[in-house]
C-alpha positions, 0 to 999 in steps of 0.5 A, spaced: 814 260 315 821 257 313 827 263 311 827 264 303 833 259 302 830 254 306 823 255 302 827 253 295 832 248 298 826 244 301 823 243 293 831 241 290 830 234 293 827 229 289 827 221 289 832 220 284 839 218 288 846 222 287 852 220 287 855 221 293 849 221 297 850 219 304 845 218 310 846 221 316 846 221 324 844 227 327 844 227 335 841 231 339 843 234 346 840 238 351 845 243 355 840 247 358 838 247 365 830 244 364 828 239 360 827 240 352 822 235 348 825 235 340 821 234 335 822 233 328 819 235 322 821 231 314 818 235 309 817 234 301 811 228 302 817 223 304 816 219 310 816 221 317 823 219 321 822 213 326 821 219 332 817 225 331 818 227 338 821 225 344 823 228 351 831 230 353 832 231 360 838 235 362 844 233 359 842 228 355 844 226 348 838 222 343 841 220 336 836 220 330 838 216 324 836 221 318 836 218 309 839 221 304 836 226 300 832 228 306 829 236 307 826 238 314 826 241 320 827 240 328 826 244 334 826 244 341 819 244 345 819 248 352 814 249 357 811 242 356 807 238 361 801 232 360 794 234 364 790 229 367 787 226 360 793 225 358 794 231 353 801 233 352 802 240 350 808 245 351 808 252 352 812 254 346 813 250 339 807 245 341 805 242 335 798 241 338 798 233 337 797 232 343 802 227 344 809 227 345 810 225 338 808 231 333 806 225 328 807 229 321 805 236 324 809 242 324 811 247 330 806 253 332 810 259 332 814 263 335 820 257 336 827 257 334 828 252 328 834 248 325 832 247 318 836 241 313 837 240 306 842 234 306 843 231 299 841 237 294 847 237 290 851 231 289 851 230 296 852 237 298 848 239 304 845 246 306 842 248 314 841 253 318 839 256 325 832 260 322 828 265 327 823 267 322 819 263 326 821 267 333 824 264 338 824 259 344 830 256 346 838 257 344 840 251 339 846 250 335 848 245 329 854 243 328 857 238 323 861 233 325 868 229 323 869 235 318 871 242 317 864 245 316 863 251 320 857 250 325 851 255 325 849 257 332 844 261 336 848 262 343 843 268 346 838 268 349 833 272 345 827 272 351 831 276 355 830 282 350 824 280 347 820 287 346 814 286 350 809 287 344 812 280 341 812 276 348 810 270 350 809 269 357 808 263 362 809 262 369 816 263 369 816 269 365 819 270 358 818 262 354 818 266 347 819 272 343 815 272 336 817 274 330 814 281 328 811 278 322 807 273 327 805 279 331 804 284 325 803 281 319 806 286 314 809 286 308 815 289 311 816 284 316 814 278 312 817 280 306 811 279 302 808 284 296 812 289 295 816 287 299 817 280 296 825 280 294 831 281 297 833 288 295 825 290 297 826 287 304 831 289 309 832 288 316 828 292 321 828 293 328 825 288 331 829 283 326 836 287 329 834 284 336 834 277 334 841 279 329 844 282 335 843 276 339 844 270 335 848 273 329 848 267 325 841 264 325 836 267 320 833 273 323 828 275 317 827 271 311 832 274 306 837 273 311 842 268 307 849 271 307 850 271 314 846 265 315 845 259 311 851 254 311 854 248 307 857 241 308 860 236 303 862 230 304 857 226 307 858 228 315 853 227 321 851 233 325 850 234 333 844 239 335 844 243 341 840 245 345 843 252 350 849 250 346 
């Protein structure tokens, strides 16, 4: 599930070229004390990027070139391993490909998402960190070489996750589900009679996410404080555990 605005932006990109469109380089840096396996997903029926998943050890950085226009998402998979048969799986954010590469598959919630629409409007970029699909790892996205603002989720939601939303592993809580995923009720999913900004409001659960990460989407219509834009062909830096 995307944030409401991200869903709208997901459909804005067309095959036509825009004035001021510039490809971007997106760098991934792992500042966590544990390994993260970033994953990429290109939307809008466009070809996937040159990599759809890779390992990123503590302190490591890897860059990916992104064409423009582009719409898609990135996330970090955690608690990953390969079994004796060679099948690769992750405790949180797994894309169920059985490989380190996701090959066009999306992440299974809960997972912290970094969402992008590049060159949606004469070179204008939109980006956000979304916890609408839940949380597994702190993350941020920062434009480089310009004055545009960063979007960040620096807090560890897992440390305050209510028991009914917890996903646990051998090391304890490894991810925190969204209330929508756990309960599938309209007031949490912003569906049915709650399917508009005027009827879908923050809940006690989304507020937990928002307190930890004020700049991240905590529910579908959390646009005002959570959607960021930049103009001028910026590159971007994604950090895990910023």
